[in-house]
N, CA, C and O atoms as a MOPAC input file, in Angstrom:
PM7 MOZYME 1SCF
protein

 N     75.63700 1   100.61300 1   103.76800 1
 C     76.71300 1   100.86900 1   102.85400 1
 C     76.86200 1    99.67300 1   101.92700 1
 O     76.79500 1    98.52700 1   102.37100 1
 N     77.05900 1    99.93400 1   100.66200 1
 C     77.25600 1    98.89800 1    99.64600 1
 C     78.74500 1    98.80200 1    99.35000 1
 O     79.38100 1    99.78000 1    98.95500 1
 N     79.29300 1    97.59400 1    99.55200 1
 C     80.74200 1    97.40600 1    99.45900 1
 C     81.07800 1    96.29100 1    98.47100 1
 O     80.63300 1    95.15500 1    98.63400 1
 N     81.86000 1    96.61700 1    97.45500 1
 C     82.36400 1    95.61100 1    96.52600 1
 C     83.59900 1    94.97300 1    97.14500 1
 O     84.47100 1    95.66500 1    97.67000 1
 N     83.66500 1    93.64400 1    97.07800 1
 C     84.80600 1    92.89100 1    97.61300 1
 C     85.49800 1    92.21100 1    96.44000 1
 O     85.10300 1    91.12400 1    96.01800 1
 N     86.53100 1    92.85700 1    95.92000 1
 C     87.28200 1    92.30700 1    94.80100 1
 C     88.24000 1    91.24900 1    95.31600 1
 O     89.07500 1    91.51900 1    96.17900 1
 N     88.11100 1    90.03600 1    94.77600 1
 C     88.92800 1    88.92300 1    95.24300 1
 C     88.22400 1    88.09900 1    96.29800 1
 O     88.87100 1    87.48700 1    97.14700 1
 N     86.89600 1    88.08000 1    96.25100 1
 C     86.10700 1    87.32400 1    97.22600 1
 C     86.50200 1    85.84900 1    97.20900 1
 O     86.85900 1    85.29700 1    96.16800 1
 N     86.43100 1    85.23100 1    98.37800 1
 C     86.81200 1    83.82900 1    98.51600 1
 C     85.85000 1    83.11700 1    99.46000 1
 O     85.28500 1    83.72500 1   100.36900 1
 N     85.67300 1    81.81500 1    99.22700 1
 C     84.87700 1    81.00300 1   100.14500 1
 C     85.75800 1    80.28600 1   101.16400 1
 O     85.26900 1    79.48200 1   101.95800 1
 N     87.04500 1    80.57600 1   101.14100 1
 C     87.99400 1    80.02300 1   102.10900 1
 C     87.89400 1    80.83600 1   103.39600 1
 O     88.22900 1    82.02000 1   103.42100 1
 N     87.43400 1    80.19700 1   104.45400 1
 C     87.17500 1    80.90500 1   105.71100 1
 C     88.42700 1    81.50300 1   106.34200 1
 O     88.31900 1    82.33800 1   107.23900 1
 N     89.60100 1    81.09900 1   105.89800 1
 C     90.85900 1    81.63400 1   106.43500 1
 C     91.30600 1    82.91200 1   105.72100 1
 O     92.19600 1    83.60800 1   106.21000 1
 N     90.70800 1    83.22600 1   104.58500 1
 C     91.12400 1    84.39800 1   103.80100 1
 C     90.48100 1    85.66900 1   104.34400 1
 O     89.35000 1    85.64900 1   104.82800 1
 N     91.21400 1    86.76800 1   104.25700 1
 C     90.69600 1    88.03600 1   104.76600 1
 C     89.47500 1    88.51500 1   103.97500 1
 O     88.60200 1    89.17800 1   104.53600 1
 N     89.40300 1    88.19000 1   102.68800 1
 C     88.23800 1    88.60500 1   101.90500 1
 C     86.96100 1    87.94100 1   102.42700 1
 O     85.89700 1    88.56000 1   102.43600 1
 N     87.06600 1    86.68600 1   102.86000 1
 C     85.91800 1    85.99100 1   103.44400 1
 C     85.54500 1    86.63000 1   104.78500 1
 O     84.37100 1    86.86500 1   105.06700 1
 N     86.55500 1    86.90300 1   105.59600 1
 C     86.30700 1    87.52900 1   106.90100 1
 C     85.67200 1    88.90600 1   106.74000 1
 O     84.80500 1    89.28700 1   107.52600 1
 N     86.10100 1    89.65200 1   105.72300 1
 C     85.50900 1    90.96400 1   105.45400 1
 C     84.04700 1    90.80400 1   105.03300 1
 O     83.18700 1    91.56800 1   105.47100 1
 N     83.76800 1    89.82100 1   104.19000 1
 C     82.40400 1    89.53900 1   103.74900 1
 C     81.48900 1    89.29600 1   104.95100 1
 O     80.40900 1    89.87900 1   105.05000 1
 N     81.93800 1    88.42700 1   105.86200 1
 C     81.13900 1    88.10400 1   107.04200 1
 C     80.96600 1    89.32200 1   107.95700 1
 O     79.87500 1    89.55400 1   108.47600 1
 N     82.01400 1    90.08200 1   108.15200 1
 C     81.95300 1    91.23400 1   109.04100 1
 C     81.05100 1    92.33500 1   108.45800 1
 O     80.30800 1    92.98400 1   109.19300 1
 N     81.12200 1    92.53500 1   107.15800 1
 C     80.24400 1    93.52500 1   106.53200 1
 C     78.78200 1    93.14600 1   106.74100 1
 O     77.95700 1    93.99900 1   107.07000 1
 N     78.46400 1    91.87700 1   106.55200 1
 C     77.09900 1    91.40900 1   106.79500 1
 C     76.70500 1    91.61600 1   108.25300 1
 O     75.60600 1    92.08200 1   108.55400 1
 N     77.61000 1    91.26700 1   109.14000 1
 C     77.36000 1    91.36100 1   110.57700 1
 C     77.02200 1    92.79700 1   110.99800 1
 O     76.21100 1    93.01500 1   111.89800 1
 N     77.65000 1    93.76300 1   110.34000 1
 C     77.43200 1    95.16400 1   110.68400 1
 C     76.34400 1    95.82300 1   109.83500 1
 O     76.18200 1    97.04300 1   109.86400 1
 N     75.60000 1    95.01000 1   109.07600 1
 C     74.45200 1    95.51600 1   108.33600 1
 C     74.75100 1    96.13600 1   106.98900 1
 O     73.88900 1    96.79900 1   106.41300 1
 N     75.95400 1    95.93500 1   106.47500 1
 C     76.30600 1    96.46400 1   105.16000 1
 C     75.92800 1    95.45100 1   104.08000 1
 O     75.69100 1    94.27800 1   104.37000 1
 N     75.87600 1    95.91300 1   102.84600 1
 C     75.56000 1    95.04600 1   101.71800 1
 C     76.84000 1    94.73300 1   100.95300 1
 O     77.37000 1    95.60100 1   100.25900 1
 N     77.34600 1    93.50300 1   101.06700 1
 C     78.55600 1    93.14900 1   100.32300 1
 C     78.21900 1    92.69100 1    98.90100 1
 O     77.21000 1    92.02600 1    98.66600 1
 N     79.07500 1    93.05800 1    97.98000 1
 C     78.98800 1    92.59200 1    96.60300 1
 C     80.28700 1    91.84400 1    96.30900 1
 O     81.24900 1    92.44500 1    95.83100 1
 N     80.32700 1    90.53500 1    96.59000 1
 C     81.54800 1    89.77500 1    96.33500 1
 C     81.82400 1    89.69700 1    94.82700 1
 O     80.91000 1    89.52700 1    94.02100 1
 N     83.09700 1    89.82400 1    94.47300 1
 C     83.50300 1    89.77400 1    93.06600 1
 C     84.61100 1    88.74300 1    92.91400 1
 O     85.67100 1    88.85500 1    93.53000 1
 N     84.35100 1    87.74000 1    92.08800 1
 C     85.33400 1    86.69800 1    91.79500 1
 C     84.87600 1    85.92500 1    90.56100 1
 O     83.72200 1    85.50000 1    90.49000 1
 N     85.76400 1    85.74000 1    89.59400 1
 C     85.38000 1    84.93500 1    88.42700 1
 C     85.30600 1    83.44000 1    88.75300 1
 O     84.83300 1    82.65600 1    87.93000 1
 N     85.76500 1    83.03900 1    89.93700 1
 C     85.81500 1    81.62300 1    90.31200 1
 C     84.57200 1    81.12200 1    91.03800 1
 O     84.32500 1    79.91700 1    91.09000 1
 N     83.78800 1    82.04100 1    91.59700 1
 C     82.62200 1    81.64900 1    92.39700 1
 C     81.32800 1    82.15000 1    91.77600 1
 O     81.32100 1    83.17900 1    91.10200 1
 N     80.24900 1    81.43900 1    91.99400 1
 C     78.91300 1    81.86600 1    91.55500 1
 C     78.11900 1    82.41500 1    92.73500 1
 O     77.30100 1    83.32300 1    92.58800 1
 N     78.38400 1    81.83400 1    93.92700 1
 C     77.62100 1    82.17400 1    95.12600 1
 C     78.51200 1    82.02300 1    96.35300 1
 O     79.39400 1    81.16600 1    96.40500 1
 N     78.25700 1    82.87600 1    97.33400 1
 C     78.97900 1    82.79600 1    98.60000 1
 C     77.96100 1    82.88300 1    99.72100 1
 O     77.42100 1    83.95100 1   100.01100 1
 N     77.70900 1    81.74800 1   100.34400 1
 C     76.74000 1    81.66000 1   101.43800 1
 C     75.40200 1    82.29700 1   101.09900 1
 O     74.85700 1    83.08200 1   101.87500 1
 N     74.88200 1    81.95000 1    99.92900 1
 C     73.58300 1    82.44300 1    99.49800 1
 C     73.59900 1    83.81100 1    98.83800 1
 O     72.56200 1    84.29300 1    98.38300 1
 N     74.74700 1    84.43000 1    98.78100 1
 C     74.88800 1    85.76100 1    98.18300 1
 C     75.48700 1    85.60100 1    96.78000 1
 O     76.48600 1    84.90200 1    96.60900 1
 N     74.88500 1    86.24000 1    95.78900 1
 C     75.39900 1    86.16900 1    94.42500 1
 C     76.80700 1    86.75700 1    94.37200 1
 O     77.07600 1    87.79800 1    94.97100 1
 N     77.70100 1    86.08300 1    93.65100 1
 C     79.05200 1    86.58200 1    93.41900 1
 C     79.12000 1    87.06100 1    91.97500 1
 O     78.70400 1    86.35400 1    91.05700 1
 N     79.63800 1    88.24700 1    91.78500 1
 C     79.73000 1    88.84200 1    90.45600 1
 C     81.08200 1    88.50900 1    89.83400 1
 O     82.10200 1    88.54000 1    90.52200 1
 N     81.10200 1    88.18900 1    88.53600 1
 C     82.36700 1    87.80000 1    87.89900 1
 C     83.32300 1    88.97600 1    87.69200 1
 O     84.53700 1    88.78900 1    87.61000 1
 N     82.76900 1    90.18400 1    87.61000 1
 C     83.57200 1    91.39000 1    87.39200 1
 C     82.94700 1    92.55300 1    88.15400 1
 O     81.78400 1    92.48800 1    88.55100 1
 N     83.71300 1    93.60200 1    88.35200 1
 C     83.17700 1    94.80300 1    89.00300 1
 C     82.06600 1    95.42100 1    88.16400 1
 O     81.07200 1    95.90400 1    88.70500 1
 N     82.23200 1    95.40700 1    86.84700 1
 C     81.23500 1    96.02600 1    85.96300 1
 C     79.91000 1    95.26400 1    85.95300 1
 O     78.90500 1    95.79200 1    85.47800 1
 N     79.89100 1    94.04700 1    86.46400 1
 C     78.65200 1    93.25700 1    86.52000 1
 C     77.77400 1    93.62500 1    87.71700 1
 O     76.62000 1    93.20200 1    87.79000 1
 N     78.30700 1    94.40100 1    88.64500 1
 C     77.51500 1    94.81500 1    89.81300 1
 C     76.43400 1    95.77900 1    89.33300 1
 O     76.75800 1    96.80200 1    88.73000 1
 N     75.15800 1    95.48100 1    89.58500 1
 C     74.06500 1    96.27800 1    89.01900 1
 C     73.76400 1    97.59300 1    89.75400 1
 O     72.93600 1    98.38100 1    89.29600 1
 N     74.42300 1    97.83000 1    90.87500 1
 C     74.15900 1    99.03400 1    91.66400 1
 C     75.44200 1    99.81600 1    91.86500 1
 O     76.54300 1    99.28400 1    91.71700 1
 N     75.28600 1   101.07500 1    92.20300 1
 C     76.45600 1   101.87900 1    92.54500 1
 C     76.90900 1   101.48100 1    93.94400 1
 O     76.09300 1   101.35500 1    94.85800 1
 N     78.20500 1   101.28600 1    94.10400 1
 C     78.73200 1   100.91000 1    95.41000 1
 C     79.31300 1   102.13000 1    96.11300 1
 O     79.69700 1   103.11100 1    95.47600 1
 N     79.36900 1   102.04700 1    97.43100 1
 C     79.90800 1   103.14400 1    98.22900 1
 C     81.41500 1   103.03800 1    98.38400 1
 O     82.11400 1   104.04800 1    98.46700 1
 N     81.90900 1   101.81300 1    98.42300 1
 C     83.35100 1   101.62700 1    98.58800 1
 C     83.78100 1   100.30100 1    97.96700 1
 O     82.96600 1    99.41400 1    97.71200 1
 N     85.07400 1   100.19700 1    97.73700 1
 C     85.66000 1    98.99300 1    97.15700 1
 C     86.77300 1    98.51000 1    98.07800 1
 O     87.65500 1    99.28000 1    98.45700 1
 N     86.72600 1    97.23300 1    98.43400 1
 C     87.83300 1    96.62200 1    99.15900 1
 C     88.49200 1    95.64200 1    98.20400 1
 O     87.81500 1    94.94800 1    97.44500 1
 N     89.82200 1    95.58900 1    98.24800 1
 C     90.55400 1    94.76000 1    97.29100 1
 C     91.41700 1    93.73300 1    98.01000 1
 O     92.21100 1    94.06900 1    98.88800 1
 N     91.24500 1    92.48700 1    97.62100 1
 C     92.00100 1    91.36600 1    98.17200 1
 C     92.62800 1    90.58800 1    97.02200 1
 O     92.45200 1    89.37600 1    96.90300 1
 N     93.35300 1    91.30000 1    96.18600 1
 C     94.02000 1    90.71300 1    95.01900 1
 C     95.46100 1    91.19900 1    94.98200 1
 O     95.80400 1    92.19600 1    95.61600 1
 N     96.29400 1    90.49500 1    94.24300 1
 C     97.68700 1    90.90300 1    94.14300 1
 C     97.85800 1    92.05500 1    93.14900 1
 O     96.92900 1    92.41100 1    92.42500 1
 N     99.03400 1    92.61200 1    93.13100 1
 C     99.34100 1    93.76800 1    92.29500 1
 C     99.09500 1    93.49700 1    90.81100 1
 O     98.61400 1    94.37200 1    90.09100 1
 N     99.42000 1    92.30100 1    90.35900 1
 C     99.21400 1    91.96400 1    88.94800 1
 C     97.74000 1    92.00700 1    88.55900 1
 O     97.38700 1    92.51300 1    87.49400 1
 N     96.90100 1    91.48400 1    89.41000 1
 C     95.45800 1    91.48500 1    89.14500 1
 C     94.90500 1    92.90500 1    89.19300 1
 O     94.14900 1    93.30800 1    88.30900 1
 N     95.27500 1    93.66300 1    90.21700 1
 C     94.74900 1    95.02800 1    90.33400 1
 C     95.22500 1    95.90400 1    89.17800 1
 O     94.47700 1    96.76200 1    88.70800 1
 N     96.44200 1    95.70100 1    88.71800 1
 C     96.94600 1    96.47000 1    87.57400 1
 C     96.15700 1    96.12300 1    86.31600 1
 O     95.79700 1    97.00700 1    85.53900 1
 N     95.89200 1    94.84200 1    86.12000 1
 C     95.12900 1    94.40800 1    84.94800 1
 C     93.69400 1    94.94000 1    84.97500 1
 O     93.08200 1    95.13300 1    83.92400 1
 N     93.16100 1    95.17400 1    86.17100 1
 C     91.77600 1    95.64300 1    86.31300 1
 C     91.69100 1    97.15400 1    86.54400 1
 O     90.63700 1    97.67300 1    86.91300 1
 N     92.79000 1    97.84500 1    86.32900 1
 C     92.85800 1    99.28600 1    86.63000 1
 C     91.69200 1   100.07500 1    86.03500 1
 O     91.04300 1   100.84300 1    86.74500 1
 N     91.42300 1    99.89900 1    84.76300 1
 C     90.35400 1   100.65500 1    84.10100 1
 C     88.98300 1   100.32300 1    84.67900 1
 O     88.15700 1   101.21400 1    84.88100 1
 N     88.74500 1    99.05300 1    84.94200 1
 C     87.46500 1    98.63600 1    85.52600 1
 C     87.31000 1    99.20600 1    86.93800 1
 O     86.21400 1    99.60800 1    87.32700 1
 N     88.39200 1    99.24100 1    87.69600 1
 C     88.37500 1    99.80900 1    89.03800 1
 C     88.04300 1   101.30000 1    88.97800 1
 O     87.21800 1   101.79000 1    89.74900 1
 N     88.68400 1   102.00900 1    88.06700 1
 C     88.43400 1   103.45000 1    87.92200 1
 C     87.00700 1   103.74900 1    87.45900 1
 O     86.42100 1   104.74800 1    87.87500 1
 N     86.45500 1   102.90800 1    86.61700 1
 C     85.08100 1   103.09600 1    86.13000 1
 C     84.03900 1   102.87200 1    87.23900 1
 O     82.91900 1   103.37400 1    87.15000 1
 N     84.40600 1   102.13100 1    88.26000 1
 C     83.47300 1   101.84000 1    89.35000 1
 C     83.01300 1   103.12000 1    90.05400 1
 O     81.83700 1   103.24800 1    90.39500 1
 N     83.90900 1   104.04600 1    90.26800 1
 C     83.61700 1   105.32900 1    90.90700 1
 C     82.72300 1   105.16800 1    92.14700 1
 O     81.56100 1   105.57600 1    92.13800 1
 N     83.27200 1   104.57500 1    93.20400 1
 C     82.46800 1   104.41800 1    94.43100 1
 C     81.90700 1   105.74800 1    94.91500 1
 O     82.55700 1   106.78500 1    94.78300 1
 N     80.72100 1   105.71900 1    95.46700 1
 C     80.03200 1   106.93000 1    95.91500 1
 C     80.69100 1   107.54500 1    97.14800 1
 O     80.63900 1   108.76000 1    97.33900 1
 N     81.31400 1   106.70700 1    97.98600 1
 C     81.87900 1   107.17300 1    99.24300 1
 C     83.19700 1   107.74500 1    99.03300 1
 O     83.83400 1   108.19300 1    99.98700 1

């Protein structure tokens, strides 16, 4: 399963980081998304959802309401397969 992680973080205490690690552990392909990071433990981090080059199956969001509202159109355009 290909999973976009909106709000990815390299802070090991954040749930987005824990989700990233758990997705890898269970054999899924995470696509971390954050304008603040370039790489997360050897995995490319995408600055925006639209920068992900593949269709994703699901989207997990670890951002506040203001951020998700601002990204509403980009989120809707993602159209996860799952």
